[in-house]
C-alpha positions as CSV (number, residue, x, y, z in Angstrom):
1,M,155.6,171.2,132.0
2,L,156.5,172.4,135.5
3,F,158.6,170.6,138.1
4,E,158.7,171.7,141.7
5,H,160.9,170.3,144.4
6,A,159.6,170.5,148.0
7,P,161.5,169.4,151.2
8,G,159.0,166.6,151.8
9,G,160.5,163.9,154.1
10,H,164.0,165.0,153.5
11,P,166.0,166.1,156.6
12,P,165.8,168.4,158.4
13,Y,162.5,166.9,159.6
14,G,159.5,168.8,161.1
15,D,159.4,172.5,161.6
16,F,163.2,172.9,162.0
17,A,164.3,176.0,160.2
18,S,168.0,175.4,159.5
19,G,169.8,172.7,157.6
20,A,170.1,168.9,157.9
21,T,173.5,169.0,159.6
22,E,172.2,171.5,162.2
23,Y,169.1,169.3,162.8
24,S,171.2,166.2,163.5
25,E,173.4,168.1,165.9
26,R,170.5,169.8,167.7
27,H,168.6,166.6,168.0
28,R,171.5,164.2,168.6
29,N,169.7,162.4,171.4
30,H,166.5,161.8,169.3
31,G,165.4,158.2,169.3
32,E,163.2,156.4,166.8
33,H,160.0,157.7,168.2
34,E,161.1,161.4,168.0
35,L,162.5,160.9,164.5
36,K,159.2,159.5,163.3
37,A,157.2,162.3,164.9
38,D,159.3,164.9,163.3
39,Y,159.1,163.1,159.9
40,E,155.3,162.9,160.1
41,R,155.2,166.6,160.6
42,S,157.4,167.1,157.5
43,I,154.9,165.0,155.5
44,E,152.0,167.0,156.8
45,L,153.6,170.2,155.7
46,D,154.4,168.7,152.3
47,V,150.8,167.5,151.8
48,D,149.6,171.0,152.7
49,L,151.8,172.4,150.0
50,F,150.6,169.9,147.5
51,E,147.0,170.7,148.2
52,D,147.7,174.4,147.9
53,R,149.1,173.7,144.4
54,L,145.9,171.8,143.4
55,D,143.8,174.8,144.7
56,L,145.9,177.2,142.7
57,L,145.4,175.2,139.5
58,E,141.7,175.0,140.2
59,S,141.5,178.7,140.8
60,K,143.1,179.3,137.4
61,D,140.7,176.9,135.8
62,V,143.4,174.6,134.5
63,L,143.2,171.7,136.8
64,D,141.0,169.7,134.4
65,D,143.6,170.1,131.7
66,T,146.6,169.2,133.9
67,L,148.2,165.9,134.9
68,V,149.6,166.3,138.4
69,V,152.2,163.8,139.7
70,Y,153.2,163.8,143.3
71,T,156.0,161.5,144.3
72,S,159.4,161.2,145.9
73,D,162.8,160.0,144.7
74,H,163.4,157.8,147.8
75,G,162.0,156.7,151.1
76,E,163.5,157.3,154.5
77,L,164.8,155.2,157.4
78,L,163.9,156.5,160.8
79,G,165.8,154.3,163.2
80,E,164.9,150.9,161.7
81,N,167.7,148.5,162.5
82,G,169.8,151.4,163.6
83,M,169.7,153.2,160.3
84,V,168.7,156.8,159.7
85,G,168.2,158.7,156.4
86,H,168.4,157.4,152.9
87,N,172.1,156.6,152.5
88,S,172.2,153.2,154.2
89,P,171.8,149.7,152.6
90,M,168.7,149.4,150.5
91,T,165.5,148.4,152.3
92,P,161.8,148.4,151.6
93,E,161.6,151.7,153.6
94,T,163.9,153.4,151.1
95,A,162.8,151.6,147.9
96,Y,159.0,151.9,148.1
97,V,157.5,155.4,147.8
98,P,153.9,156.4,147.1
99,T,152.9,158.2,144.0
100,V,149.7,160.2,143.4
101,F,148.3,161.0,140.0
102,V,145.6,163.7,139.6
103,H,143.7,163.9,136.3
104,P,140.0,164.2,135.4
105,D,140.2,160.9,133.4
106,L,141.4,159.0,136.4
107,P,138.9,157.5,139.0
108,D,138.6,159.6,142.0
109,G,140.2,158.1,145.1
110,A,141.3,154.9,143.5
111,V,144.3,153.1,145.2
112,T,146.4,150.4,143.6
113,D,149.3,148.3,144.9
114,A,150.8,148.0,141.4
115,V,154.5,148.6,141.3
116,M,155.9,151.3,139.0
117,S,159.4,152.8,138.6
118,H,160.5,156.4,138.3
119,V,161.6,155.6,134.8
120,D,158.0,155.0,133.9
121,L,157.0,158.6,134.6
122,F,158.5,160.3,131.5
123,P,157.1,157.9,128.9
124,T,153.7,158.1,130.7
125,I,153.7,161.9,130.4
126,L,154.8,161.7,126.7
127,D,152.1,159.1,126.0
128,M,149.4,161.4,127.3
129,L,150.8,164.2,125.1
130,G,150.7,161.8,122.1
131,R,154.5,161.6,121.7
132,Y,155.2,158.1,123.0
133,H,157.7,155.8,121.3
134,D,157.9,152.4,122.8
135,S,161.5,151.7,122.0
136,A,162.9,155.0,123.2
137,F,162.8,154.4,127.0
138,D,163.8,152.1,129.8
139,G,160.5,152.7,131.4
140,E,157.0,151.9,130.1
141,S,153.9,154.1,129.8
142,L,151.4,153.5,132.6
143,V,148.6,154.5,130.2
144,R,149.2,151.1,128.4
145,P,148.8,147.6,129.9
146,A,151.7,147.2,132.3
147,S,154.1,144.3,132.2
148,S,153.8,141.9,135.2
149,G,157.5,141.6,135.8
150,P,159.4,143.0,138.8
151,K,161.0,146.4,138.8
152,C,164.7,147.3,139.4
153,C,165.9,149.8,141.9
154,I,169.5,151.1,142.0
155,Y,171.1,152.8,145.0
156,N,174.5,154.6,144.5
157,N,175.9,156.6,147.4
158,R,179.2,158.2,148.0
159,F,180.4,159.1,151.5
160,V,183.6,161.1,151.3
161,S,186.0,161.4,154.3
162,D,189.6,162.5,154.1
163,K,190.2,160.4,157.2
164,F,189.6,157.2,155.3
165,P,191.9,157.2,152.3
166,L,191.6,153.5,151.7
167,T,188.2,153.8,149.9
168,D,186.5,156.1,147.4
169,G,183.4,156.1,149.6
170,H,181.1,154.6,147.0
171,I,178.6,151.9,147.9
172,Q,176.1,150.5,145.5
173,Y,173.1,148.2,145.8
174,Y,170.7,146.7,143.3
175,G,167.2,145.7,144.2
176,I,164.5,143.8,142.3
177,W,161.0,144.4,143.7
178,D,157.3,143.6,143.1
179,A,154.4,144.7,145.3
180,D,155.0,142.0,147.9
181,G,158.7,142.3,148.4
182,G,162.0,141.7,146.6
183,Y,165.7,140.9,146.8
184,V,168.6,143.3,147.5
185,F,172.2,142.7,146.2
186,P,175.2,144.7,147.4
187,R,177.4,145.6,144.4
188,S,180.3,146.9,146.6
189,N,182.5,144.4,148.4
190,L,182.3,143.9,152.2
191,A,185.5,145.8,153.0
192,K,184.3,148.9,151.2
193,R,180.9,148.8,152.8
194,L,182.4,148.5,156.3
195,L,184.9,151.3,155.6
196,V,182.0,153.5,154.6
197,L,180.2,152.5,157.8
198,A,183.2,153.4,159.8
199,G,183.4,156.8,158.1
200,K,179.8,157.5,158.8
201,T,180.0,156.6,162.5
202,Y,183.1,158.9,162.7
203,K,182.1,161.9,160.7
204,S,178.5,161.8,159.5
205,P,176.0,164.4,160.9
206,K,174.0,161.4,162.0
207,R,177.0,159.8,163.8
208,H,175.5,160.2,167.3
209,Y,172.5,158.0,166.5
210,L,174.6,155.6,164.5
211,R,177.1,155.1,167.3
212,R,174.3,154.0,169.7
213,N,173.3,151.3,167.2
214,V,176.7,150.2,165.8
215,G,176.0,146.5,166.4
216,S,172.8,146.5,164.4
217,L,174.5,148.7,161.7
218,F,177.4,146.2,161.4
219,S,174.9,143.4,160.7
220,Q,173.1,145.5,158.1
221,Y,176.2,146.6,156.2
222,S,177.8,143.1,156.3
223,R,174.8,141.3,154.8
224,E,175.1,139.9,151.3
225,S,171.9,139.3,149.2
226,R,168.7,139.5,151.2
227,K,165.1,138.7,150.7
228,Y,162.3,141.1,151.9
229,G,158.7,140.2,152.2
230,D,157.2,137.6,149.9
231,P,157.9,138.4,146.3
232,A,156.2,136.4,143.6
233,F,159.6,135.6,142.0
234,S,162.7,133.7,143.0
235,I,166.2,135.0,143.8
236,D,167.3,133.3,140.5
237,D,164.7,135.3,138.6
238,A,166.0,138.5,140.3
239,K,169.6,137.6,139.2
240,T,168.4,137.0,135.7
241,T,166.7,140.4,135.6
242,L,169.8,142.1,136.8
243,Q,171.9,140.3,134.3
244,R,169.7,141.4,131.4
245,L,169.9,145.0,132.7
246,N,173.7,144.9,133.0
247,E,174.0,143.6,129.4
248,R,172.1,146.5,128.0
249,S,174.1,149.3,126.4
250,P,173.9,152.4,128.6
251,V,172.8,155.7,127.2
252,G,174.3,158.7,129.0
253,L,173.8,162.4,129.0
254,R,176.2,164.7,130.8
255,Q,175.2,168.2,131.8
256,E,177.6,170.6,133.4
257,L,176.1,172.3,136.5
258,E,176.5,175.8,137.6
259,A,178.3,176.2,140.9
260,A,175.1,177.3,142.8
261,N,173.1,174.3,141.5
262,A,175.9,171.9,142.3
263,E,176.1,173.3,145.8
264,Q,172.4,172.9,146.3
265,L,172.4,169.3,145.1
266,E,175.3,168.5,147.4
267,N,173.5,170.0,150.4
268,L,170.5,167.8,149.6
269,G,172.8,164.7,149.5
270,Y,172.6,164.0,145.7
271,L,176.3,164.7,144.9
């Protein structure tokens, strides 16, 4: 099994050669149109890399014996409602990401709107290797008949600023989604969410864009539960799903990171 991380739609967008902070400073006057154009260029470059990998597998005569999965860990906001990046309140733009499966047993070019979760990937891979155990995972194998229920999405972000000692900088959202929409619930209280927003507009690399849209941002950060689209389940169903998830006993694995790996993850915005 080989895992490769590519820049994809993660900032810096486009052909910009330096880091995300430098991109934001250099393009501080970018509007939604410019951000989306740079982001589209990022995706084009990532697709080119993905196709190169398929060509490499084919040249080595192993493509027909390989399952290739191409996906992302999150979407991206590019000015919608004043928000930029992926560390804002959960929205469909950040929760929905396309996933591509390439394997000779799959129909060529088939597209489905079925909703899956990232936790489904590992049991799916194990199932194809003949090592699947139904009770061992939170996710489900996509090789088997899928459940019709909605999927959970958890957002947990920490913005740290020594100028705002009244908060630990953590904001968390839970979302319950199907193919047609879903419900988002903030798990952090209003005061904490607004303090984090204040910190971002003061110190974030994206602060120049955020300041120009502070009114819309205030509305987004102060919202409580919100419905998106036209999900086939009610808000009460969503709350019941969340309650069942919260009642489950968590299973954790802690792995110490080397300093270089921790620094890289922090630069990418994961720590």
